[in-house]
C-alpha positions in Angstrom: 150.8 187.5 227.3 150.9 187.8 231.0 152.0 184.2 231.6 154.7 184.5 228.9 156.0 187.6 230.6 156.2 185.9 234.0 158.1 183.0 232.5 160.5 185.3 230.8 161.1 187.3 234.0 161.7 184.0 235.9 164.2 182.8 233.2 166.0 186.1 233.4 166.3 185.8 237.1 167.7 182.3 236.8 170.2 183.4 234.3 171.3 186.3 236.5 171.6 183.9 239.5 173.8 181.6 237.3 176.0 184.5 236.3 176.4 185.5 239.9 177.2 182.0 240.9 179.9 181.7 238.2 181.4 185.0 239.3 181.5 183.9 242.9 183.2 180.7 241.9 185.7 182.5 239.7 186.6 184.9 242.6 186.9 182.0 245.1 189.1 180.0 242.7 191.4 183.0 242.1 191.8 183.6 245.8 192.6 179.9 246.3 195.1 180.0 243.5 196.9 182.9 245.1 196.8 181.6 248.7 197.9 178.0 247.8 200.7 178.4 245.2 201.8 174.7 245.5 198.8 173.9 243.4 199.7 176.4 240.7 200.8 175.4 237.2 204.4 176.5 237.9 204.7 173.8 240.6 203.5 170.9 238.5 205.7 168.4 236.8 207.2 169.2 233.4 205.0 168.1 230.5 207.0 165.0 229.8 208.1 164.1 233.4 206.4 160.8 233.1 208.6 159.8 230.1 211.7 160.9 231.9 210.7 158.9 235.0 210.1 155.8 232.9 213.6 156.0 231.4 215.2 156.6 234.8 213.3 153.7 236.4 214.3 151.3 233.6 217.9 152.4 233.9 218.0 152.0 237.7 216.2 148.7 237.6 218.4 147.2 234.8 221.6 148.4 236.4 220.7 146.9 239.8 219.9 143.5 238.2 222.3 143.2 235.2 224.8 146.1 235.3 225.3 149.2 233.2 226.0 147.5 229.8 222.8 145.6 229.8 220.9 148.6 231.0 222.4 150.7 228.2 221.4 148.1 225.6 217.8 148.2 226.8 217.7 152.0 226.7 219.2 152.0 223.2 216.4 149.7 222.0 214.0 152.4 223.1 216.0 155.2 221.5 216.0 153.6 218.1 212.4 152.3 218.1 210.3 154.4 215.8 207.1 153.0 217.5 208.0 154.4 220.9 206.7 157.7 222.2 208.9 160.5 220.7 209.7 162.1 224.1 210.5 158.7 225.6 213.1 158.3 222.8 214.5 161.8 223.5 215.0 160.9 227.2 216.6 157.6 226.2 219.1 159.4 224.0 219.8 161.9 226.8 220.3 159.1 229.3 222.9 157.4 227.1 224.7 160.7 226.6 224.6 161.5 230.3 225.9 158.1 231.2 228.7 158.5 228.6 228.0 155.2 226.8 230.6 155.9 224.2 230.1 152.7 222.3 226.7 154.0 221.1 228.1 157.1 219.3 227.4 155.7 215.9 223.9 154.6 216.9 223.2 158.2 217.9 224.4 159.4 214.4 222.2 156.7 212.9 219.1 158.0 214.7 219.9 161.6 213.5 220.5 160.6 209.9 217.0 159.0 209.6 215.3 162.3 210.6 214.9 165.4 208.4 215.1 168.8 209.9 211.8 169.6 208.3 210.1 167.0 210.4 208.6 169.2 213.2 207.6 166.2 215.3 211.1 164.6 215.4 213.3 167.7 215.1 214.1 167.8 218.8 215.0 164.1 218.7 217.4 164.7 215.8 219.0 167.5 217.7 219.4 165.4 220.9 220.9 162.6 218.9 223.4 164.8 217.2 224.4 166.3 220.6 224.8 162.8 222.0 226.9 161.8 219.0 229.4 164.6 219.5 229.5 164.1 223.3 230.1 160.4 223.1 232.8 160.7 220.5 234.5 163.2 222.7 234.4 161.0 225.8 235.6 158.1 223.7 238.9 159.8 222.9 241.9 159.7 225.3 244.3 162.1 223.5 243.9 165.8 224.6 244.7 166.8 221.0 242.0 164.6 219.6 239.5 165.8 222.2 240.3 169.4 221.3 239.9 168.6 217.6 236.5 167.1 218.2 235.4 170.2 220.2 236.4 172.5 217.4 234.6 170.3 215.0 231.5 170.4 217.2 231.5 174.2 217.1 230.2 173.9 213.5 227.1 171.9 214.6 224.3 174.0 216.0 223.1 171.0 218.1 226.5 170.7 219.8 227.8 174.3 219.7 226.8 175.4 223.2 228.2 172.2 224.8 231.5 172.5 222.8 231.9 176.1 223.8 231.4 175.3 227.5 233.9 172.4 227.3 236.5 174.7 225.7 236.0 177.2 228.5 236.3 174.5 231.2 239.6 173.5 229.5 240.7 177.2 229.7 241.4 177.0 226.0 241.5 180.8 225.2 243.3 179.9 221.9 239.9 178.7 220.6 238.2 182.0 221.3 238.5 183.2 217.7 236.8 180.0 216.4 234.2 180.3 219.1 233.3 183.8 218.0 233.1 182.7 214.4 230.8 179.9 215.4 228.5 182.2 217.4 228.3 184.7 214.5 227.2 181.9 212.3 224.3 181.0 214.6 223.4 184.5 215.9 223.4 188.0 214.5 223.4 191.6 215.7 223.0 192.3 219.4 222.3 188.7 220.2 225.7 187.7 218.9 227.5 190.5 220.7 225.9 189.7 224.1 226.6 185.9 223.6 230.3 186.6 222.8 230.6 189.0 225.7 229.2 186.4 228.1 231.6 183.8 226.8 234.5 186.2 227.4 233.3 186.8 230.9 233.3 183.0 231.5 236.8 182.7 230.2 237.9 185.5 232.6 236.2 183.7 235.5 237.7 180.3 234.7 241.3 181.5 234.1 241.4 183.8 237.2 243.6 182.8 240.1 240.6 183.1 242.4 238.2 181.3 240.0 236.5 179.3 242.7 235.6 182.5 244.6 234.3 184.1 241.4 232.3 181.0 240.5 230.6 181.0 243.9 229.7 184.7 243.3 228.2 183.8 240.0 226.2 180.9 241.5 224.7 183.4 243.9 224.1 185.9 241.0 226.5 188.3 242.7 229.3 188.3 240.0 229.8 191.9 238.8 228.7 191.9 235.2 229.0 195.0 233.1 225.3 196.1 233.3 225.7 198.6 230.4 226.6 195.9 228.0 223.9 193.4 229.0 221.3 196.1 229.7 217.7 194.7 229.9 219.0 191.1 229.7 220.9 191.3 233.0 218.4 189.2 235.0 218.4 186.4 232.5 222.1 186.6 231.9 222.8 186.3 235.7 220.5 183.2 235.8 222.3 181.6 232.8 225.7 182.4 234.4 224.6 180.9 237.7 223.7 177.6 236.0 227.0 177.5 234.2 228.9 178.3 237.4 227.2 175.4 239.2 228.5 173.1 236.5 231.9 174.6 236.6 232.1 174.2 240.4 231.2 170.6 240.2 234.3 170.1 238.0 236.8 172.2 239.9 236.0 171.8 243.5 
């Protein structure tokens, strides 16, 4: 019994030492995490940065060798290939949209039509493809009337709604405000819809003001005087959203 007791005491001491070592390591790691924020999770690349980099590298390499059209053809092959990584396909679609490759509008619709909304894995790809379809059709039109018609049509598609609203605001098309509100109310309800519509109205006020550049710069710096009572607890996130939008607006107007 005596020997068994000694072994038990020894094992307990070892376990206590192990727990103490783990505690010390945890404290040291926490302190390191605080002191060296560049190593924190918030500073790491986005989850699919590698896929985005691949698409960007392919685009740049092909453009430098063969030109934009050949580069776009190669990116399209990735976008439509079901065997490719799903996020790689999403960035491929986004690249074609960003580069305004209008000849591929029908291909974007084709990608979307092959995916069901119930497919959780590919739902984001479907949404990206639908957005690209609307954007590329818009940039393929020359007539202002036709462009406006496409934007009003896009208001009815949840994947393209936000983009279409911003385009109508950039065009200072206040006549579309009633249809914009109707579109927002279809997608949102209650306070969410009220706040979204109020923010859209503020954007129109900024864009159509005679000193719009000055107001946009204030918005970029999150200094634009928003009605705090209306936005209440959302004021921080609203200012951030407005800042991002104002940066885009300035890139167009300056």
